[in-house]
N, C-alpha and C positions, 0 to 999 in steps of 0.2 A: 932750467933748459941748460943745455949742456954751453959751457961757454965755448966759445970759439969755433963751434960747428957751422960747417959751410950749409951755407941757405939752399935748398931748396927752390931754384926759380921756374917760375910761372909765367910765358908770355901769351897776352891775351891778345890778337890783331882784331882790333877793330871797336870802337872806345861807345857803339851809340848802347841799346837798352840792355841786350844781349851778354855783351863784354862786359860793362858794369855792374849787374846784377852777379854775375860770374867773379867777377874781381870781391865784390863787396861782401860774398858766400864764400869765397875763401880769405879772404881776409878774420871773417867771425869765426871761421872755424880751423883757422891755422893755430896750432899751439908750441911749432918749432920752428927753428928760424927760414923765415921764406921772404923771397921777394915777387912781388908780382905787378908784371911788364906789361901797363895798358897802351896800346899802343891804337892812337886814332889820329892820319895825315894832315885833318885841319882842327885847327884849336878849336873854333867855335864847336864843333860836334860831338868835343868829348864828353864822356857822360851823357850826351843827348842824341848823337845820332842825327839823321835826316828830319826823322819827325817831331821833335820836339827840340830843335835849334831854328824852325824856319820861321823865317820874322811875317809870315802872312799875317796881315788884321783881323783874320777871322778863324780858328782852328781849334773848335774846341775837341776835348776828345767824347769817342764815340760811344761808350757807356759812363754812369755816372761817379761820381767820388768813390763810393763806398766799395765798389768792385777793384779799386786802383793800388790798392795798397802793395808795395817790393816784399812785402815779406809773408810766409804763409802762416808764422806763427804770433802776427799781429795784423788782424785784417783791418782795425780802423786807422792804423798807422798814417794811412796816407791824411783823412779827413781830420784829424786830429793835429795833425802839421800844420792844414790849412787853416783850421780854428786859430792855432797861434801864430800865425804868420798873414795872415789876411788884412792886416795893417799896412801891409806890403803894395798891395794891389788892391787900391782905393778905387780905380778907373773898371778894374777886370772881373773881381769878385763883390757878389752881394754883400751888403751890410751883417746878413748873419748865414755864413755858409752850413749848408744840411748837407745829407752824405747822398743827395739824389739830385746835388746840381752837377751838371754838364761843365767840367772847368776845363779854361785855354791849355793849347798843348805848350807852351812856353812857361806855363807854370808846372807842370809836372814834370817839364826839364829840371828846374830848380829843385824840385823835392827831389828825385834822384840824384841832381851833382851833391844835394846837403846828405843824404845817405849815403855815398860816399864818402866823404869826406867824414860822417862819422863811424863808419866802418874803424877808416884808416887810425882818426883818434883812439880808438880803443881797441886797436887789437895789442894782442898780447905783445910784449916784447921782443925782438929780434926780425917779427912781423911789420913788413913793411910794404908798401904801395907806390910804383917809379911811373911816373905816368911819362910817357915819350910819343910829343906830339911831331911825329915823323911815319913816313908810309913804309910798308912791310915791301920790300920786292923779291925778296928771295928765302923760301925757308929750307934749307939743308942739312940732313942729316949727317949728326958727329961722329963718324966711326962706329964701333958697335957699343956706343952708352944708350943707343936710343936717343940721345938728347940732339938740338937744334941749334946752329947758328943762324938767327935770325939778321938778314943782312936789310939797311934803312937804305931809303935814298940821299938821307943828308947826313947821316951819323955813323960813327965806326959798330961794327954788327952786336949783336947780344948773343948770350950764349943761354938756351933756357932746357929743362930737361923734359917739359912736357908745353905744348902747345896750342892754343884753344883757337879755333875761326872763326870772329864773334860775327860775321858779315852782316849780318841783319838783310834787309830786303837791299840786292843791287839794284839800281839806275835804270829806267826802261830801257828797253830795246827802240832803236828807232822802227817809226812805221814800213813794215814791207810794200814800198810803192816799185814801181817802177822808175820814176824821176829821183832817182835820189840826189841829184842836184838841187835838190829843195830842202835837203836839209841844212843846205850853207846858207839858205836864203833868211834874209831877215824877218821871214814870217814863221818862222817856224822855231818854236820852246820846243827841246825836250825834255825838259821836268817840268812840273808845274808847281813845284817844292820853292822855286826863289820868289823875293819877293818883288825882283825886276817883272815878271810876268805881269802884274798888277804896277806897281810904281810907276812905268814906262808906259800903259796903255791910255789912248785918249778914252774919257769917257763914252763916248760915241764911236768907239770903235766893235767892230761885229766879229764875232769868235766863234771858230771852231774847238768845240772842246772833244778827243776822240777819248774814249773810255767813259765808261758811266758808274763808275765805280765810289768810295768816300772821298778816292783824292777829287774828285770832282765836285762833290757834294762842300770839301772845304775849300775851292778854288770858287766856287759860283758864290758862296758865303761872302768869301774876301772880297772879290769883287763888288758884292752890293754894298760891304761895309764903306768901301770909296766911293760908294754914288755911282757906280756906270751904271752909264743908258742905254747902250749900244744891244744887240740883238748877239745872244749868246744862243748856238747848235750846238747839240752833245750828240755823238754817233756813240753807238756802239752795236756789236752783232747782235743782240738781243734787245735792247732798247731798254735793262730794265734796270732799275735804280735801286738802291739798299730802303729796306721798310725802315719803318720806326722806330725807337726804343720804345716802349713799354713803360714807363716807372710805376712802380710797388706793384707787381705782380705777386700773384698766390706761387708758393713753390708748390712744385711739382714730384712726385713720387713714383716712378716706371714700375711698370709692372715689369714681369721677368723677362730679361732681354738674354735671348737665348747666344750671348757669346760663346757657350763653348760648341756650338754645332755653325755650320758652314752657312753663311747669308749672304746671296747673291743682291746685289744692288736693287735687282725689281723687290724681294724677300724685305728688305732693307727699310725701303721706301714703304714699301706697306707696313712695316711693322711700326713707322713715323705715323701715318695715317692714322693707324689704329691709336696709337696713344694721341694722338691731338683729338680724336672724337673722345676716345675714354678722359680728358681733361678738360673739354667741352660739359660734360655732364656732370662736372664736379666743378662748374664757372669756372675755370681755369685757361685761359688761352695756349694759342701754339709756342708762344715767347718763353713762355716756362718748360715745354719740352723742350724746344730746342738746345735752352739753354743746360739742361741736365744731360741730354744726350751729347754733349761736346766734349763729354767727361769718358762718354767710351767710344769715340769716331774713330780713335785709334786704335783699339782693339778689332772694329768691327772694318776697318781699312787695311790692318795688315792679313784680316781671313780670306780678303781678294783674292781674286788670283790675278798675275797681269792683267790681261784680258777684260778681267771685270772690272778693275782699274780705269781703264780705260774709257771701259763702258760707265761708270760714273761721271769721267771727266765729261766726256761727249751729252748725257744725256740731264745728270740730276747737276753736276756741279752749280750752274747758272739759277737755277733755284735756290740750292743751296746756299748758297754766298749771299745773295740778297736778303736771305731769310737771320741767314749765323750773324753775319756783319753789317750792323746796324746803325742807325744816324738818331741824331739826339731829333724830339718832334718839333723843336725850332724849326732844325734845318729842312725836314719835312714841309710844314709851313709855308717855308719860305721857297722851297719850287715848286709846289703848289700856284703859291699868287704867280709868279712869276709866269708861271706857263697860261695861268687864266690871262693873265695879261698880255699873252703874246709875247714877253720879253725871251722867254724860254721854251723852247721846241727840242722835245728826246726825239732821236730819228732812229730806230731799228734798221741797219744798212752795216751792207761793208763798204769799204774805203778802199779805189781802186786806183786812182791813182790823184797826187795834188801837184800842182803847176805854178811857179809863179807868174803873173802875169800884168805888168805894168805896173799900180799901185797895190795889185791885189794879187790872193791867192786862190788859184780856182779848185773847187774841190770836186773829183768825179766820185759818186757813191750810189752803188747798188740799195734799194730801198727794199726790204727783206719781205713783207707781205705781199707786193705789188710784182717785182722783179722789174722795177723801172730804173732807168740808171737818170742821176739827177744830179748839175752841178750847182754846188753851193760858193758864192764868190763872200770871201772874209779876209778880213784885216790881218788876223792873227790864226795860228793853228798852236792848238797846248795838246801834248803827246800825256794824257791821265792816262795810259793804258795800263800802269799798274808795272810792280818789277819785273825786271827779268829775271825767271826762274831757269832759263839753258844753261848752265856753268862753262858750257864747251863757247858759247859765243861770248861770256865776260871778257872787257878789253884793260882790267886790273893786272898789273904785270906778277902779281903774287900768285894770280889763281891762273894766267897761262903758265906760268913756270910749275907748279905744281902737278899741273894735269901732263906737260908735256913731259916730266920725268916721273909720271905714273904712280906719285903720290897721293892724288886723289882722285876721284872720277863723276863723272853727273850719274845718278840714280837711271833705270831704264826710262822712266816718265820724263826726266829732262826738266822735272819740276825742282831740281837740289843736287843735292850728292847722296851718292851712294854713303850707309852708314850703316852702323847698329842702334838699336831704337835707342840706347842710352846715349848714343853721338861718338863712338866710337869712329873715327873714319876708315873707308876702305880703300884700298888701292884698285890699282887697274885692271890685280887679277883677283879682286873681290875678296882678296886678305886684308887680314884688321892692319892700318898702319901704325905703328907701335908708338904711343905718346900722344898722337892726333887726334884731336876731339873737334864736334862742332856741336851747335845748338841753335833754338829758333828757326828763322825761316830756310836754311841748308836742309833743316830735317822733313820738308815738307812730304817729299815723295816717300819716306818711310812711314812717316805717324801723322799727314794729312793735316791737322789739325794745331798748329806750333807755331801761330804767328803773334797770338796776342800774349799780353802781360800773363795769364793765368795760366797759360802756358808754359811762359818763358821762364818766372818766379820758381816753377815746379823744376825746370830742366834747370837748374843753375845752382840752383839748392842742391837736386840728387849728384851734378856734375861736380860739383867743389867734393863731396865726397870722394868719388871716385878718382879725383886726380889728386887729394891729401892720403886717402887711406886705402884707396885701390878698391873701392865697392860703394854704392852709390847711398848716400845716407835717405834715409823714409822720409818722405815729401808726400802731402796731401795736397790737392788741388784747395 
């Protein structure tokens, strides 16, 4: 390494899974003087993000341990780390951890944090990580060099040649109801990730959870872990909950997938059904078919026209999501038991309005099947609708600044940001924004399947090559 070489500086905005994995890959791959700034405004979320920093009492990963390694070239890394460290978690882990166990999210957060520290310790001389516990509020191009000045809320600006927007999932948007004053009432919790939702709630309180995805599943499990006894209503447009994860399924090999020809959403759906039927002949379940299909979904998605993508989102997405993003069998059994007991009621409905009246929240809904209006009276309403995807509505100062100056733009479907498939961000004119990149959830409109660890770890490894060497490092899922 050349002495006194001015280091190349990278700014990664966001210290959750996407940002941490990008930092890890940069630290492992860099061979010359390099500084990696990892910016996270909330100290407890550094290397953890929202999902793995939550203190809710019941939050298992929704896939088994053997699928949760951070590294493509070390698929058993997480399981081996668990087996070496299980003595640290006597109340949370079984005596003998197996690859098929569903591990609490906070423990996975410890693994991510450990992996970043290990990458930092084993980096080449002159390659360093700088953790910046502050909020980036503006990203300003620094003249004609293509570099950026990163303005921070509480500290002096940083200089970086290249920047990565590793935003992860944005906070949920407020519910689209006429009575917006309800947002400020004590009956409304805008996010389900805070332990306050569970800890401050009387055990006999009645709740309405709006949204029926994995976020709802985790919150119900946390409530039950605290001995909650009150009625729980779950309202979502389709009233569908995630399917159960089936451990130990046999792998499936797809028949020829015609990616070289244009498939409409209907043709793609027919293909999936044919593959499931073919798998069943070999005593293989649909779970394995969808697990292998996810590798190909980005290519199928990119072959759709814009109109076809809208058709997919309108007609296919609800079914795809509940089959693709599954919950542990134990969570499925818990929900079924609560429904049988009458403590949990899942209602396909639209929320029309919510108003505070006395000591209750009155929720006016229209049931989807019968088209009738009903009012639910509850003590608390929790927004479980999932992350905001439309960046035009984001409240974060950095996002607003980048949008206002045209350095970034929402994708046409408002699912994330406009970008190339390898993560180069596009400006308001549809041109590449030099030296500005992203990965993970912001690429949903471009790749669709891009929010889980398997996709993010692949993107982070490839992006590190693009940042360091100008070309993606080959990576396979």
